[in-house]
GUROLO-398654 format. One record per residue (C-alpha): residue number from 1; residue in one letter; x negated, y, z. Coordinates in Angstrom, 1 decimal, decimal comma, padded with zeros to 4 digits. Example, Ala and Ser with C-alpha at 12.3 -4.5 7.8 and 13.67 -1.06 7.14 Angstrom:
<pts>
[1; A; [-012,3; -004,5; 007,8]]
[2; S; [-013,7; -001,1; 007,1]]
</pts>
This chain:
<pts>
[1; M; [000,0; 000,0; 000,0]]
[2; I; [-003,0; 002,3; 000,3]]
[3; A; [-003,6; 001,8; -003,5]]
[4; S; [-001,1; 004,5; -004,6]]
[5; T; [-001,8; 008,2; -004,7]]
[6; S; [000,9; 008,7; -002,2]]
[7; H; [003,5; 006,6; -000,3]]
[8; L; [005,0; 009,5; 001,6]]
[9; R; [008,7; 009,4; 002,2]]
[10; P; [010,8; 012,6; 002,4]]
[11; F; [010,2; 014,9; 005,3]]
[12; L; [013,4; 016,2; 006,8]]
[13; R; [012,4; 018,4; 009,6]]
[14; P; [009,3; 020,4; 010,7]]
[15; L; [006,6; 018,7; 012,7]]
[16; C; [006,7; 019,0; 016,5]]
[17; A; [004,2; 020,8; 018,7]]
[18; A; [001,2; 019,1; 020,2]]
[19; V; [001,8; 017,0; 023,3]]
[20; L; [-000,3; 015,0; 025,6]]
[21; L; [000,7; 011,6; 026,8]]
[22; C; [-001,0; 008,9; 028,9]]
[23; G; [-000,5; 006,0; 031,1]]
[24; A; [-002,0; 002,9; 032,7]]
[25; S; [-001,7; -000,9; 032,6]]
[26; G; [-003,7; -004,0; 033,2]]
[27; A; [-005,6; -003,7; 029,9]]
[28; V; [-009,4; -004,0; 029,7]]
[29; A; [-009,9; -000,2; 029,3]]
[30; D; [-009,7; 002,0; 032,4]]
[31; S; [-007,9; 004,9; 030,8]]
[32; V; [-006,1; 005,5; 027,6]]
[33; T; [-005,0; 009,0; 026,6]]
[34; L; [-003,3; 010,4; 023,6]]
[35; V; [-003,3; 014,0; 022,1]]
[36; E; [-000,9; 014,7; 019,4]]
[37; L; [-002,2; 017,2; 016,7]]
[38; P; [000,1; 020,0; 015,5]]
[39; A; [000,6; 021,0; 011,9]]
[40; P; [-001,2; 024,3; 010,9]]
[41; D; [001,0; 027,4; 011,2]]
[42; G; [003,0; 027,9; 008,0]]
[43; Y; [002,7; 024,2; 006,8]]
[44; P; [005,6; 022,0; 007,5]]
[45; V; [003,8; 018,8; 006,9]]
[46; A; [000,2; 017,6; 007,4]]
[47; G; [-001,4; 014,2; 007,3]]
[48; A; [-004,7; 013,1; 009,1]]
[49; T; [-007,2; 011,0; 007,1]]
[50; N; [-010,7; 010,8; 008,8]]
[51; I; [-012,4; 011,4; 012,1]]
[52; T; [-016,0; 012,5; 012,9]]
[53; A; [-018,3; 011,4; 015,7]]
[54; D; [-017,3; 014,3; 018,1]]
[55; G; [-013,5; 013,8; 017,4]]
[56; T; [-012,9; 016,3; 014,7]]
[57; V; [-010,2; 015,4; 012,4]]
[58; I; [-009,9; 016,0; 008,7]]
[59; G; [-006,6; 015,9; 006,8]]
[60; V; [-004,3; 017,6; 004,3]]
[61; A; [-001,6; 020,2; 004,6]]
[62; Y; [001,3; 019,9; 002,3]]
[63; P; [002,8; 021,0; -000,1]]
[64; E; [-000,3; 022,7; -001,5]]
[65; G; [-002,6; 019,7; -000,6]]
[66; L; [-005,2; 021,9; 001,1]]
[67; V; [-007,8; 020,5; 003,4]]
[68; V; [-007,1; 021,1; 007,1]]
[69; R; [-009,5; 020,5; 010,1]]
[70; W; [-008,6; 019,9; 013,8]]
[71; Q; [-011,7; 020,5; 015,9]]
[72; P; [-011,4; 019,4; 019,7]]
[73; G; [-009,9; 022,1; 021,8]]
[74; A; [-009,1; 024,4; 018,8]]
[75; E; [-006,1; 025,2; 016,7]]
[76; P; [-006,0; 023,6; 013,2]]
[77; E; [-007,8; 025,4; 010,4]]
[78; V; [-006,8; 025,3; 006,8]]
[79; L; [-010,2; 025,2; 004,9]]
[80; G; [-008,8; 025,4; 001,3]]
[81; G; [-010,2; 023,1; -001,4]]
[82; G; [-007,7; 024,1; -004,0]]
[83; M; [-004,9; 021,9; -005,4]]
[84; T; [-006,6; 018,8; -004,2]]
[85; F; [-005,8; 015,2; -005,2]]
[86; T; [-005,1; 013,2; -002,0]]
[87; L; [-005,0; 009,5; -001,3]]
[88; D; [-003,0; 009,0; 001,9]]
[89; N; [-005,1; 007,9; 004,8]]
[90; I; [-008,3; 007,9; 002,8]]
[91; T; [-009,2; 011,4; 001,4]]
[92; P; [-010,4; 014,0; 001,9]]
[93; V; [-013,5; 012,2; 003,4]]
[94; V; [-016,0; 013,7; 005,9]]
[95; S; [-019,5; 012,9; 007,1]]
[96; K; [-019,8; 011,7; 010,8]]
[97; D; [-021,4; 014,8; 011,9]]
[98; G; [-018,6; 016,9; 010,3]]
[99; A; [-021,0; 019,0; 008,1]]
[100; V; [-019,8; 017,8; 004,7]]
[101; I; [-016,2; 017,3; 003,6]]
[102; A; [-015,4; 016,0; 000,1]]
[103; T; [-012,3; 015,9; -001,8]]
[104; T; [-011,1; 016,0; -005,5]]
[105; G; [-010,4; 019,4; -007,0]]
[106; Y; [-008,9; 020,4; -010,3]]
[107; F; [-010,9; 022,7; -012,6]]
[108; D; [-009,8; 024,6; -015,7]]
[109; E; [-012,2; 023,9; -018,6]]
[110; G; [-010,0; 025,4; -021,2]]
[111; G; [-008,4; 022,1; -022,4]]
[112; D; [-004,8; 021,0; -022,3]]
[113; A; [-005,0; 020,0; -018,6]]
[114; P; [-007,3; 020,7; -015,7]]
[115; V; [-010,2; 018,4; -015,2]]
[116; A; [-010,5; 016,4; -011,9]]
[117; A; [-013,9; 016,4; -010,3]]
[118; P; [-015,3; 016,0; -006,7]]
[119; E; [-015,9; 019,1; -004,7]]
[120; I; [-017,7; 019,5; -001,3]]
[121; W; [-017,5; 021,8; 001,6]]
[122; T; [-020,5; 022,6; 003,8]]
[123; G; [-019,3; 025,5; 005,9]]
[124; G; [-017,3; 028,7; 005,8]]
[125; T; [-014,5; 028,8; 003,2]]
[126; D; [-016,5; 027,9; 000,1]]
[127; W; [-016,0; 024,7; -001,9]]
[128; A; [-018,5; 023,7; -004,7]]
[129; R; [-018,0; 021,4; -007,5]]
[130; I; [-020,7; 018,7; -007,4]]
[131; T; [-023,6; 019,1; -009,7]]
[132; G; [-025,2; 016,6; -012,1]]
[133; A; [-022,0; 015,1; -013,5]]
[134; S; [-022,6; 012,2; -015,7]]
[135; A; [-021,8; 012,7; -019,4]]
[136; E; [-020,4; 009,2; -019,6]]
[137; L; [-017,7; 010,1; -017,0]]
[138; G; [-014,6; 012,2; -017,4]]
[139; S; [-012,1; 013,2; -014,8]]
[140; A; [-013,4; 011,8; -011,5]]
[141; S; [-012,1; 011,2; -008,0]]
[142; V; [-014,0; 010,8; -004,7]]
[143; F; [-013,1; 008,0; -002,4]]
[144; G; [-016,1; 007,6; -000,1]]
[145; I; [-018,9; 009,5; 001,8]]
[146; S; [-022,0; 008,1; 003,5]]
[147; A; [-022,2; 008,7; 007,3]]
[148; D; [-024,8; 011,4; 006,9]]
[149; G; [-022,9; 013,0; 003,9]]
[150; N; [-025,7; 012,6; 001,4]]
[151; V; [-023,9; 010,1; -000,8]]
[152; L; [-020,5; 010,3; -002,4]]
[153; T; [-018,7; 007,5; -004,2]]
[154; G; [-015,7; 007,2; -006,5]]
[155; S; [-014,3; 006,3; -009,9]]
[156; A; [-013,7; 008,2; -013,1]]
[157; E; [-012,1; 007,8; -016,5]]
[158; P; [-014,4; 007,3; -019,5]]
[159; A; [-015,6; 010,5; -021,0]]
[160; V; [-014,7; 009,0; -024,4]]
[161; P; [-011,6; 006,8; -024,0]]
[162; P; [-011,4; 003,5; -025,8]]
[163; A; [-009,8; 003,5; -029,2]]
[164; E; [-007,2; 000,9; -028,1]]
[165; G; [-006,0; -000,5; -024,9]]
[166; P; [-005,9; 000,8; -021,4]]
[167; W; [-008,5; 003,0; -019,8]]
[168; P; [-010,8; 001,3; -017,2]]
[169; Q; [-011,9; 003,1; -014,0]]
[170; L; [-015,7; 003,5; -013,9]]
[171; P; [-017,4; 003,4; -010,6]]
[172; W; [-020,0; 006,0; -009,6]]
[173; M; [-022,3; 007,3; -006,8]]
[174; W; [-023,6; 010,8; -006,4]]
[175; T; [-026,6; 012,4; -004,5]]
[176; A; [-027,9; 015,9; -004,8]]
[177; A; [-031,1; 014,6; -006,2]]
[178; D; [-029,8; 012,4; -008,8]]
[179; G; [-026,4; 013,7; -009,6]]
[180; Q; [-023,5; 011,4; -010,5]]
[181; V; [-024,7; 007,9; -011,6]]
[182; R; [-022,3; 005,5; -013,2]]
[183; L; [-022,4; 002,0; -011,5]]
[184; A; [-022,5; -001,2; -013,5]]
[185; L; [-019,5; -003,5; -013,7]]
[186; P; [-019,9; -007,2; -013,2]]
[187; A; [-019,5; -009,2; -016,5]]
[188; D; [-016,1; -010,5; -015,5]]
[189; A; [-014,7; -007,1; -014,4]]
[190; F; [-012,5; -004,8; -016,4]]
[191; S; [-012,5; -001,9; -013,9]]
[192; A; [-013,8; -000,8; -010,5]]
[193; Q; [-014,0; 001,9; -007,9]]
[194; A; [-016,6; 002,7; -005,2]]
[195; W; [-015,3; 003,5; -001,7]]
[196; A; [-018,3; 003,4; 000,6]]
[197; A; [-022,1; 003,8; 000,8]]
[198; S; [-025,0; 003,5; 003,1]]
[199; N; [-027,0; 006,5; 004,0]]
[200; D; [-029,9; 005,6; 001,8]]
[201; G; [-027,6; 004,8; -001,1]]
[202; H; [-029,1; 001,4; -001,6]]
[203; V; [-025,6; -000,2; -000,8]]
[204; V; [-022,4; 000,9; -002,3]]
[205; A; [-019,1; -001,0; -001,9]]
[206; G; [-015,6; -000,9; -003,3]]
[207; F; [-013,5; -003,1; -005,5]]
[208; G; [-013,1; -004,4; -009,0]]
[209; R; [-010,2; -005,7; -011,2]]
[210; T; [-010,7; -008,6; -013,5]]
[211; S; [-008,5; -007,6; -016,3]]
[212; S; [-006,4; -004,7; -017,5]]
[213; G; [-003,2; -006,7; -016,7]]
[214; D; [-004,1; -007,8; -013,3]]
[215; F; [-004,0; -005,1; -010,6]]
[216; T; [-005,4; -007,3; -007,8]]
[217; R; [-008,3; -005,6; -006,1]]
[218; Y; [-011,3; -007,8; -005,2]]
[219; A; [-014,2; -006,6; -003,0]]
[220; L; [-017,4; -005,6; -004,8]]
[221; R; [-020,8; -004,4; -003,6]]
[222; W; [-023,7; -002,9; -005,4]]
[223; D; [-027,2; -003,5; -004,1]]
[224; D; [-029,5; -001,0; -005,8]]
[225; G; [-027,0; -000,7; -008,5]]
[226; V; [-026,6; -004,4; -009,1]]
[227; P; [-022,9; -005,5; -008,7]]
[228; S; [-021,6; -008,7; -007,0]]
[229; W; [-018,4; -009,9; -005,7]]
[230; I; [-017,9; -010,3; -001,9]]
[231; T; [-016,6; -013,8; -001,1]]
[232; D; [-015,8; -015,8; 002,0]]
[233; A; [-017,3; -019,0; 003,3]]
[234; N; [-015,5; -021,0; 000,7]]
[235; G; [-016,6; -018,8; -002,2]]
[236; Q; [-013,2; -017,2; -002,6]]
[237; R; [-013,1; -013,5; -003,5]]
[238; V; [-011,6; -011,2; -000,7]]
[239; G; [-009,6; -008,0; -000,9]]
[240; Q; [-010,9; -004,5; -001,5]]
[241; V; [-013,8; -002,9; 000,6]]
[242; I; [-012,5; 000,3; 002,4]]
[243; G; [-015,4; 001,3; 004,6]]
[244; C; [-018,8; 000,5; 006,0]]
[245; N; [-021,1; 001,8; 008,8]]
[246; S; [-024,2; 004,0; 008,3]]
[247; D; [-026,3; 001,3; 006,7]]
[248; C; [-023,5; -000,9; 005,3]]
[249; S; [-024,6; -003,8; 007,6]]
[250; V; [-020,9; -003,8; 008,6]]
[251; I; [-018,4; -003,7; 005,7]]
[252; V; [-014,7; -004,0; 006,3]]
[253; G; [-011,8; -004,4; 003,9]]
[254; A; [-008,3; -005,4; 003,0]]
[255; G; [-006,5; -008,7; 002,4]]
[256; V; [-005,8; -009,7; -001,2]]
[257; E; [-002,5; -008,4; -002,5]]
[258; N; [-000,2; -009,9; -004,9]]
[259; G; [-000,5; -013,5; -003,5]]
[260; Q; [-003,8; -013,9; -005,3]]
[261; G; [-005,9; -014,8; -002,2]]
[262; D; [-006,1; -014,5; 001,6]]
[263; P; [-004,0; -011,6; 002,8]]
[264; R; [-006,0; -011,0; 006,0]]
[265; A; [-008,3; -008,0; 006,6]]
[266; W; [-012,0; -009,0; 007,1]]
[267; R; [-015,3; -007,9; 008,5]]
[268; W; [-018,7; -008,7; 006,8]]
[269; R; [-021,9; -008,4; 008,8]]
[270; A; [-025,5; -008,6; 007,6]]
[271; G; [-026,9; -012,0; 008,7]]
[272; V; [-023,6; -013,3; 009,7]]
[273; G; [-021,4; -013,2; 006,7]]
[274; L; [-017,6; -012,7; 006,3]]
[275; E; [-014,9; -013,4; 008,8]]
[276; Y; [-011,1; -012,8; 008,6]]
[277; L; [-009,3; -010,8; 011,2]]
[278; D; [-006,2; -012,5; 012,7]]
[279; L; [-002,9; -010,7; 012,7]]
[280; P; [-001,6; -009,1; 016,0]]
[281; E; [000,7; -011,2; 018,0]]
[282; G; [004,2; -011,1; 016,7]]
[283; A; [003,2; -010,0; 013,2]]
[284; Q; [005,0; -011,6; 010,2]]
[285; A; [003,1; -014,6; 008,8]]
[286; G; [001,2; -013,8; 005,6]]
[287; A; [001,3; -010,0; 006,1]]
[288; V; [-001,3; -008,1; 004,0]]
[289; T; [-003,7; -006,4; 006,3]]
[290; Y; [-006,0; -003,4; 005,7]]
[291; A; [-009,2; -002,6; 007,7]]
[292; F; [-009,9; 001,1; 007,3]]
[293; E; [-012,9; 001,6; 009,4]]
[294; S; [-015,2; 000,1; 012,1]]
[295; S; [-017,4; 001,4; 014,9]]
[296; E; [-021,1; 001,5; 014,1]]
[297; D; [-021,8; -001,9; 015,7]]
[298; G; [-018,6; -003,4; 014,0]]
[299; N; [-017,1; -004,4; 017,4]]
[300; V; [-014,0; -002,1; 016,9]]
[301; I; [-012,0; -002,1; 013,7]]
[302; V; [-008,8; -000,2; 012,9]]
[303; G; [-006,2; -000,5; 010,2]]
[304; S; [-002,7; -001,5; 009,4]]
[305; Y; [-000,6; -004,4; 008,3]]
[306; V; [002,5; -004,6; 006,3]]
[307; V; [005,9; -005,4; 007,9]]
[308; F; [009,0; -006,0; 005,8]]
[309; D; [011,9; -004,3; 007,5]]
[310; P; [015,4; -005,3; 006,4]]
[311; N; [016,5; -001,7; 006,3]]
[312; L; [013,3; 000,2; 005,3]]
[313; G; [011,6; -002,4; 003,1]]
[314; P; [007,8; -002,6; 003,5]]
[315; T; [006,4; -000,5; 006,3]]
[316; N; [002,9; -000,1; 007,8]]
[317; H; [002,1; -001,0; 011,4]]
[318; G; [-001,3; 000,1; 012,9]]
[319; F; [-003,7; -002,3; 014,6]]
[320; Y; [-006,6; -001,9; 017,0]]
[321; W; [-009,1; -004,8; 016,9]]
[322; T; [-012,0; -005,4; 019,3]]
[323; A; [-014,5; -008,2; 019,4]]
[324; A; [-013,5; -008,9; 023,0]]
[325; D; [-009,8; -008,9; 022,7]]
[326; G; [-009,0; -009,4; 019,0]]
[327; P; [-006,1; -007,6; 017,2]]
[328; Q; [-003,4; -005,6; 019,0]]
[329; D; [-000,6; -003,8; 017,4]]
[330; I; [-001,3; -000,1; 018,2]]
[331; T; [002,3; 000,6; 019,3]]
[332; G; [002,3; -002,3; 021,8]]
[333; F; [-001,2; -001,3; 023,0]]
[334; L; [000,0; 002,2; 023,8]]
[335; A; [003,1; 001,1; 025,4]]
[336; G; [001,1; -001,0; 027,8]]
[337; W; [-000,4; 002,2; 029,0]]
[338; G; [003,0; 004,0; 029,3]]
[339; I; [002,5; 006,0; 026,1]]
[340; D; [005,6; 006,2; 023,9]]
[341; F; [004,2; 006,9; 020,5]]
[342; G; [005,0; 004,9; 017,4]]
[343; A; [008,1; 003,1; 018,5]]
[344; A; [009,7; 000,3; 016,6]]
[345; D; [012,0; 002,7; 014,6]]
[346; W; [009,2; 004,6; 013,2]]
[347; I; [008,8; 004,4; 009,4]]
[348; D; [004,9; 004,0; 009,5]]
[349; L; [002,1; 004,2; 011,9]]
[350; L; [-001,5; 003,5; 010,8]]
[351; V; [-004,7; 003,6; 012,7]]
[352; V; [-006,8; 005,3; 010,0]]
[353; G; [-010,1; 006,0; 011,7]]
[354; V; [-012,4; 005,3; 014,7]]
[355; T; [-015,5; 007,1; 015,9]]
[356; P; [-018,9; 005,4; 015,6]]
[357; D; [-018,9; 004,7; 019,3]]
[358; G; [-015,5; 002,9; 019,0]]
[359; R; [-013,9; 005,0; 021,8]]
[360; T; [-011,7; 007,4; 019,8]]
[361; L; [-009,0; 006,4; 017,3]]
[362; L; [-007,1; 008,5; 014,7]]
[363; L; [-003,5; 007,8; 014,1]]
[364; N; [-001,3; 008,9; 011,2]]
[365; G; [002,4; 008,1; 010,9]]
[366; L; [005,9; 009,0; 010,0]]
[367; D; [008,5; 008,8; 012,8]]
[368; A; [012,2; 007,8; 012,8]]
[369; D; [013,1; 011,3; 011,9]]
[370; Y; [010,7; 011,3; 008,8]]
[371; Q; [008,4; 013,7; 010,5]]
[372; R; [004,6; 013,3; 009,7]]
[373; R; [002,7; 013,0; 013,0]]
[374; R; [-000,9; 012,7; 013,9]]
[375; A; [-002,6; 011,8; 017,1]]
[376; V; [-006,1; 011,0; 018,6]]
[377; V; [-006,3; 008,3; 021,2]]
[378; Q; [-009,3; 007,9; 023,5]]
[379; V; [-010,0; 004,5; 025,1]]
[380; Q; [-012,3; 005,2; 028,0]]
[381; Q; [-014,0; 003,2; 030,6]]
[382; D; [-013,7; 004,5; 034,2]]
[383; D; [-016,9; 006,7; 034,3]]
[384; W; [-016,9; 007,9; 030,7]]
[385; I; [-017,0; 011,6; 030,2]]
[386; F; [-014,8; 013,5; 027,7]]
[387; A; [-017,9; 014,7; 025,8]]
[388; D; [-015,9; 015,6; 022,7]]
[389; S; [-013,9; 018,4; 024,5]]
[390; F; [-010,4; 016,7; 024,2]]
[391; E; [-008,8; 017,0; 027,6]]
[392; G; [-006,6; 014,2; 028,9]]
[393; F; [-005,0; 013,2; 032,2]]
[394; G; [-007,3; 010,7; 034,0]]
[395; P; [-009,4; 008,8; 034,2]]
[396; L; [-006,6; 006,2; 035,0]]
[397; R; [-007,6; 003,0; 036,7]]
[398; A; [-006,1; -000,4; 035,7]]
[399; D; [-004,4; -002,2; 038,5]]
</pts>
């Protein structure tokens, strides 16, 4: 469900103001707090997409599609970025230190339609189109950024479209030194996109499609530009890569859609290999699961899984996975701490991001009144200090 450019449903009322909720239970953590993030003044709808190491949140303000930033303890700021292309819960992307934000802008080059190209923000209100665009690539979108902000990844249309047949998506990576470099496709791939990269750019990961008529996404990685499919212990291809840590020694991704493979999300670790993530207790059997991001050590993973509601159809439920406790539905996890956020009648609630230390989670959802809502959740041990300036009640001790 993250594959489309947008799966937003109608928004019927303005977003509510920020609130703070907390509670306690017998869970492993000693305190859990939640801060709900307000929409910027003058913008009825805003979505959150990514979180930095200090808890700064990046997202999009609608209807213009402008980039918005929530810094801890401050009011939301609209940073501009033009009429950006957004992929719900994925872009805009941000480096873990918050210094570089990237999104897809549209630029008038005098043709029949604006040309899409990645643009970056490095401070103030200025955005700059990336330099060194490849002559092989036409309109391009950015889907990933390395943890240090030095590498961008994405896909593009061919600069010269094929004479017949559908257009493939061509994967690329970008650095300031080398510009935008097209990545090779495997011999048995028709199309591909790059969604993640290591800080040094030696590893890039994403997904490929095997034919123009098959829209199933299979995980790909490029090692120094050489592509290979990511497979499980049985040699079966797994679903698309969505993210990796700073050196891509931990890669996470989604289950295979369309019934073409294992629907479970997965974690791959260097020297260990690939393991599937079980569904949260009570989840529907066979639900397709998406792992969006992991902590730096790979011991915390967040994402969503699809639930088929008889009234709403397919909806997304967020999950919070730890190596110690396995998968937990985020609504149930919060309810165990007395936090009423993301009740069963919500349309969607995803956990879209986690900080490198695994202590802060980013939630983005649509409640029962079709209001887009965003929140930051801190999972703290008893003596942890709120170093990121978010203030919460606590610490609360488990019984």
